[in-house]
N, C-alpha and C positions, 0 to 999 in steps of 0.2 A: 865306444859309442861316441866320443868326441870326433874320432876320425870319420865316422858314418855321418855324424852331423855336418862336418865340413864339407863331405863329399856332396851330401844333399844340397847344401847351400851353393857349392860350386855349380851343381846341375842346374839349380834354380837360376843362378845368375846368367849361366849359359842360355837357358831357355829365354830369360828377359832380353838378352842381347839378340837372340835369334828373333823374337817377336818385334824387336825395335827395328832390326834390319828389314824384316818383311814389311813393316808399316812404312819405312822410307821408301822402300822399292815401289810400293803401291803408289804412294804420293808422286814420285818421281815420274813413274808411268802415266798418272793422271795428267801431270803437267805437260808432259810430251805429247800426249794424245790431244790435249786442248790446243797446243801450239800447232800440231798437224792440221786440226780442224780449221783453225784460223788461216793457215797458209792455203789449204785447198779451197776455202771460201774466197779468200783473196784472189787466187788464180782464177776461180770460176766466175767471179762478179766482184769486181774492186768497190763498186758502189753499194753493196748489199750490207756491209758491216756498218757503214754510217747510217743507212736507213733503218737497220735493226736497232741501233742504240738510240736513235732519235725518235723512234715510233713506239718506244717501250713495249714491245711485244713481248708476249710470254715466252720464256725460254724454249718451252717445246716447240713453238712455231719456228725456232731457228733450226732444231733438229728436224723438223718436218720438212722445211725448205730444202735442207741440204739432201735429205733422202729423196724427195721428188726430183730434184735437180739431177742427181745421179741416175735415177731411173730413165729420165727423159734424154740424157746425153747421148745414149747409144741411137735412138731414132734421129737425132739432129745431125748425125754424121760430123759432130764436133764442128759444124760450120753455122754461123747464125744466118737464118734466112728471113729475119724479120727486123724491122727498124724500131729502136727505143728512143724516144725524144722526151727530154724533161723540160717542162715548161714552167719558168718562175712565174710569180705574180706580176701583173703589169702595173708599174707605178703610174700615177697620174701623169698626163702629157708626155709619156714615153711609149715607145713602140716596142712590143714584146719580141724578143727573138728565142725561137726554140734552141735549146742547148742540149747536147749529149750528155748523158749521165757521167761520162768520164771527164767532163769539163770542171765538175765540182772539185775544189781543192780537197787534198787528202785531209782527213779528220774532221771535215765540216759535217755537223749532224744536223738533221731536220728538228724543227721545234714543233711540239704538240701544244695545241692550246684548246682542245674541245672542251675542258672542263672549266674555262676562265668564265667570269661573270661580269664582264665589263659591259655597261649599258651601251646601247647603240640603237640608231633610228630603226634598224631591222627588228628589234625586239618588239615593235608595235604590231598588233594582229592585223593581217590584210583585210581589206574591205571584201567580202564575200559577195556583195551584191552586184559586182561588176561582172561582165563576161569573162570566163576563164581564157578566152582566146585573144590573140593579138589584135589591136584595133585595125579596122579597114580590111577586114577579111571577109569573104562570102562563105557562110557556113551551110553546109548540105548534110543532113542526118537521116538515118533510116536504120532499118533492122534487117537482118537475114535470119533465115531459119537455121536450126543447128540441130545435130544429131540428138537423137532421144526426146525431142520436143523442146519448144520454146524458142526464143529469139535471142539474137545477139546485137547489141548496139553499136553503131559505128558513126563518126562524123568526118566529112572531108572537107578541106579548104584549100584554095589556092589552085594553081595550074601548072602543069610541067611533068617531068618525070615522077612517078610515084614513090613515095616514102610511107611504109606502114610502121606505126609505133606501137611497140608491145610494153605496156606499163608493168610496174613492179608490184609486189605483194609476196605470194599471191593473195588476192582479196581487195587490193587497193582498185582504184579505177583510173581513167586517163586524166582526170582533171588537174592533178598535181603537176602534170607535165605540160598542159595545154598552153599556157600563156607564153612560156619561153621557147617551146619547140614549134610553136604555130608561125614564128618568125621565118622558119625555112620555106613558108608557103609562098614567099615572093618569087621564088624560082622553081617551086615543085608543088605537086599535089601531096598534100600530107593528111594521112589518114589515121585518126585515133579510133580505137576501138575498147569497149569494155569486155574484159575476158568473161567467159562463162561464169555466172554466179555472182559477178561484180558490178557495181555501179548500176547502170540502167538495163544491164544484161541479168539482173538478179532473179528473173523468172525463168531463165534457162534451167533445164534438168541439171540437178547437181547432187545425185546420189553417188555412192561410193564408185559404182561401175563408170560413171562419166567424169569424175573428178581424177583425172590422171594426166600426166604430161603428154601422153600419146592423144587423148582426146582434144587437149588444148592446141597441139600441133595440127590436128584435123580441122578444128575450128579455124585457125589462121588460114589453112590451105583453102577452106571453104569461102572464106572472106575474098581471098585472092581470085578465086573462080568467079564469084558473084560480081566482083568489080571488073572482070575481064582483062586483067593484067597478064601478059606473058611473063614478064620479070619485073621486079621492084627492089628497091632499097629497103631492107629490113633494120629498123632501129629498136634495140631493146635496152631498157635500164633495170638494173638489179636483177630480180626474179625474171623480169622480161628479157634479159640478156641471155640467161640460161635457156629459157623458152626459145629464143631466136637461134641459139646453138642447135638445140634439138631439130627445130625446123630445117635449118641449114643441112643438117645430116641426113635428113629424111627427104628434102628436095632441093638439092644444090642448083639444079638447072633452073630453078625459079627465081633465084636471087641475083641481081646484078652486083650488089655489093651489100655489105654487112657492117653496121655499127653497133658496137657493145659499149655501153656507158656504166661503169661501175658494175660490171656483171657479177652475179652470184658465182661462186666457184664452181668449176667444171668437174671436180672429183670430191669424194668424201673427205680426203685429207684437209682440202681447203675449207670445206664446210665446218669441219671440227675446229680449225684455226679461227674461223668467223666466231663460232659460238664461244670459244675462250676469250677473244678480244671483246666481245659484247658483254659477256659476263664480267670481265675486269672492269669495264666502263660503268656497268650498272652499279657495281659495288662501291663506286667513287660519286654516284649521283646523289644530289641533295635529297633531304627527306621528302620534300614536296613533290620534286620530280620522280622519286622512286615510288611513291604512293600512286601517282597518275599512272605510271608505267605498269605497277602491279595490278591495275584494273584491266589491263590486257592479257592477263595470265590464265583467265578461265571463262568459260561460256557464261557462267552465273555472274560473274562480275562484269563482264562486258554488257550483259543484257540489262543490267541495272543503269547503264548510262544513257543520258540523252545525246542529241546530235552535237551540243557544244561541248559536252564532256568527253565525247569520242575524238573530237578534233583536238582537244587539249592533251588528251592522252598520248595520240599518235605524235603530236608535236614535242611532248616530252621525250618520247622513245627517240625520234628523229634528232632530237638535240644531242644525242649521244653519237650519232652517225656522221656528225659534221666537224670541220675544223674549228669553227666558232658556233657554239650552240644557238646563238641568236639567229644564225642563217636560216634554221627551221621556221622562223617566223615569216619567212618570204614564201614558204610553200602554201599552195591553194590546198588547204585540208577541209574543205567543207563537205560535210557528210549528210546524206539522207539516212535516218535511223534504220528503217528496214533494209536498204541496199548495204549499209554498213554491217548489220548483223549478218547478212547473207555472205558478205565478203569475209568476215571473221570465220564463218563456219568453212569456207572454201580454204582458208589458210590451215585451219585444224585437220581438214580432211586430206590435203594434197600430200603430206609427208614427202615433200621433195627433198629432204636433206637425209636420205636414207643410203646405204652402202652401195646401191646399184647405180648410182650416179658416178660415171666414170667416162667422160666424154672425150678425154684428151687424145686417146689413141684413135677414136673414131673421127675426131676432127681432122687428124693428120692424114689418115686413110682416105677419107670421103671427099674432103675439099681439095686436097692436093695442089694449092695454088689456084684453084679455079674461081675462087670467090674473094675479090679484094675486100679487105677487112681493116677497119679502124678500131681500135680498142683505146678507150679513154678511162683514166682511174685517178682518183685523187689519193695522194700519199697518205693522208690522214684518215681515210675512210676505215669503218669498222671492218670492212672486208679487207683483208691484208693485201697490199699492192702486189705482192709476189704471186697471188693467184692469177692476176691478170697477165703478168710475165709468163706463167706456165701456158696460158691460152695463146698468147703471141708466139711462143716457142712451136705449139702445136699446129698452128694455121700458118702455112707457108706464105711468105711475101706479106704479112700482115704489118701494119704499123701500130705500134703501142705508144701512147702520149701519156706521161705521168705529170699530173698537175700537182705543184707544191701549194701549201697552205690551202688545201682542199679536201673535203671529205666525199661523202656519198652522193651529193646533189650537185655536181659541177655546174649545171645550167643556172643555179642561182648563187653558187659560191664563187665561181669564177667565170662569169657569163661571157666576158670578152674573149678570153683564151678559148673557152669551149666553142663558141660560135665559129670563131675564125679557123680552128682545126677543122671542124665539121664541114664548113663551106669549102675550105681548100680541098678536102678529101672529095666532096661530092663534085666539084669543078673538074678534078682530075678523072673521075669515073662517071662522067655524065653520059648517059645513053640516049 
């Protein structure tokens, strides 16, 4: 019995040693796999690790980024056909110089400050009684008939080659863009419009049949036909960027150039990364901000808000989208209650973040370098900047400008760099 006991103890000790070896093997394999991932990532994009560390992205975003990059590498032919420019903030009395992403020193990380609460002059609410357009511009406004009944509002300012601006949301209106982007009316005709169900277009038919991306594309094409433009520059911000890409794929011959400003992602993987990052920022919002944002979570809560409360709620939400939350104070977020409720219903119905969004391949196949494209994106946007990098890879000969210390609204967060980049692009592709 003693020998049996010793034998049993020996076998137990052997099994314990075997389990320990297995665990050490697994740990060693995990370490080697991690090193391999870092090496592959480093070879693929040397600046990505720095921006990942600095942007505090969720770890799943890293795996998603690597997976998407591998899938697209075959279609690129391992040759980059678009330019990436990284623009630092412009110090006072200094001229900004675009630098390439590889000019950043090794190990230098980006800093995120979207949760800081440093008082600034921009935290003062803007005066909503003034015109949303730049001074000294002639404004011409009208409506066009749209499919299903109702009318869609547009306003036209300036003279020169046409630029049609697609606003974000879905469900917002053009006014938050009007003041800054109307500056381009010095040399161009700038056309703002309120998408179906939003702003002054809230009487357009907005049942489930007509609230689709396809219908919104048809509305934009109807506006082009009504205005009589053979070709035009299409400029889209956020959701408007996604809408602009859909339009470009449907009507590539109608666009002279395309400008995407902090566009919504072009595929579902990017949409998921955006959702994760927004959730992370919302969990770190202050109690007062969180309460205001929560009022946007359901129809019942939203309908209890007046116009002032609606503006405050959106300002709190957009405070999570920017590099410094006080930048949201510069946005024109004046709302008419009826129009705002209509727009909120549009955002609920659109369901634009569904798995069917997969434009990357279609952009590559359809555009084929036919449409000059400028893509601008703030590094600290709630929409991860790598989603715009994917779009730049998909659109041949596109130019991607990554703005540092900037979030979702570069026209108010980095107006000097933003305006300079857009003007340079428009001058190069003037028709």
